[in-house]
N, C-alpha and C positions, 0 to 999 in steps of 0.2 A: 761868465764870471770875467770881469774885466782885469786887467793887468798892466797898471800904468807906472808901478814901482813905489808907491807911497806905503802901503802895509803890507809886510811879507810875512810868510810864515814857513817853517820847515817842517814837513810831515816825515816822521819816521817810516820804516818800510812797511810796518803793518797799516799804518793810516793810509799810506799810498796805496797799498794793495786793496783795502776796502774801497779807496776811491774808484781805482781801475775795474775791481770785479762789479762793484755797485752800478758803475757806470755802462757796462755791458748789459746787465740784467739785475735789477734790485734783488729779485727772488734768490739770484744766484748766491747772494752773501750766505744765507743759511743753507745752502746746497753744497758750497765748494769746501772742500775739507779744512783748508787753512782758514779761511774767514768763518766757517761755520763754528770753530772751536771757540772764537772770542767775540763775534759781532753777529748782529741782527740785521735785518732790512732797516729797522728804526734807527740803528747806528748810523747806516748810510745816509739817511735823512738828515740826522744832527750834524754830519761831517758836511753834508752839502749846505746846511745853514749856516753852519760856522765860514765856510769859505765864501759865501755871498758878500762877506765883509772885507775880503782879502784881495789885495792887487797882485801879488806875486806869490806864487808857490816855488820854495827853493828846495833843492835836492843835492845830494852828492852824487857821484858816480857809482859808490857802493851801494847806496839806497837803490838806484835805478836798476843797477845789476841784480840785487837781491830781489827786487819785485819782479823782473823779468824771469828770472830762476824760478820763483815761486807760481808762476803762470803756467809752468809745466804740469801742475798738478790736476788740470782739468783736462775734458776731452779735447780732441784736435780742433773741432768747429769753435768751441768756446776759447781755446787756446789761441787761435788765430784773431778772434774779437778782442780778446783781452790785450794781446801785444798791439793790436791797432788801436785800442783805447789808451793803452800806455805810451805808444808812439805820439799820440795827440797831446797827452800830459808832457812827455819830454819837449815837445815843440813849444809849450807854453810856460815851460819851467826855467827858472834861473838856476842853472847848474854851477856849483861851486865846488872846487876841488882843494883838497889839501893833500899833498904827497903822502903815500904811504909810509914813507921813511919817517916823516914827520909825526904821523899819528901813532906809530908804534913808540914814540918817546914819551908820549903822554902817559902819565901814571894811570889813567883809567884803561888804557889798552888791554892789560890783564885781566881786568874785570868785566869790561864791556865788549871787546872786539874790536875789529878794524871799522865796521860800519858805524857803531854808536859812539866810539871814541872820535871818530871824525866828525860827526854830528856835534860833540861837545867843542871841537875846535872851530867848526864853521860858525856855529850858533854864538860863539863868544864875540861876535861882530853884530852885536844888537838885533838878534833875531828871535822871534818867539818860535817855540818848538810845542809841537802837539805830538803826544806819544801816548801808548798805553803799556809801555813797558816800566816797569816799577824802578829797576835799577838805574835806567837812563835818567827817569823823572828825577830821583834822588840825586844822581850825580849832577845835573845840570842845576838843580836847586841849590845844592851847596855851593855852587860856583857862582851863584847870583844870577843866572841865565833865566830869561822869561821863559817857563815851560808849564805847559798845561797837561796834566794827565788826563786823558779822555774818560778813564773810569771815574774821576771825580764828577765829571759833567752828567753822568748816568745816575746819579744819586737824587 
C-alpha cells in the first residue's frame, strides 16, 4: 500500500482492528472474539481491496490505544504478532491529535465517547472515514463529513 499523501482515509478502531488481526492471519478474523462478532475473513479481503486505492491511513491516538488494548483478547503468541502488526501500521499512519479537552467540549462526546468524538473533529478536515459503527456514521453524515459505513458495502 503506497502512502504519498494524496488520498487519505481514517479507519475507526473496529476497522483498524480488522486490518491488524487479518494481517496476522486472515483466518484469525473469524476466531478472535472481538472480530469474530462482526467480521468475516471476506470482510478483511474487502478492506484490503478498499485500501489499495488509499495513499494514507489516518488515525488518532485514541484509536491506536483502543486497538492496542483490544489485542489483549488473544493468546500471548498471537498478541505479540498483533502488536507487531499494529506497530507496522503505526509507522505508516498519519497520526492526528485533538486534545481531549477539546473533544469533550464537542456535543457528540456524551453520545459517542472520546475516541469517536475525536474522529468527528479530525475528520472535519476533509477526510473520508470508514466505520462499522452506526452512531458514528450517523453523526459524521449529519455533519457533512465523507463517511462510509462498512456494513453498507456488504449488501
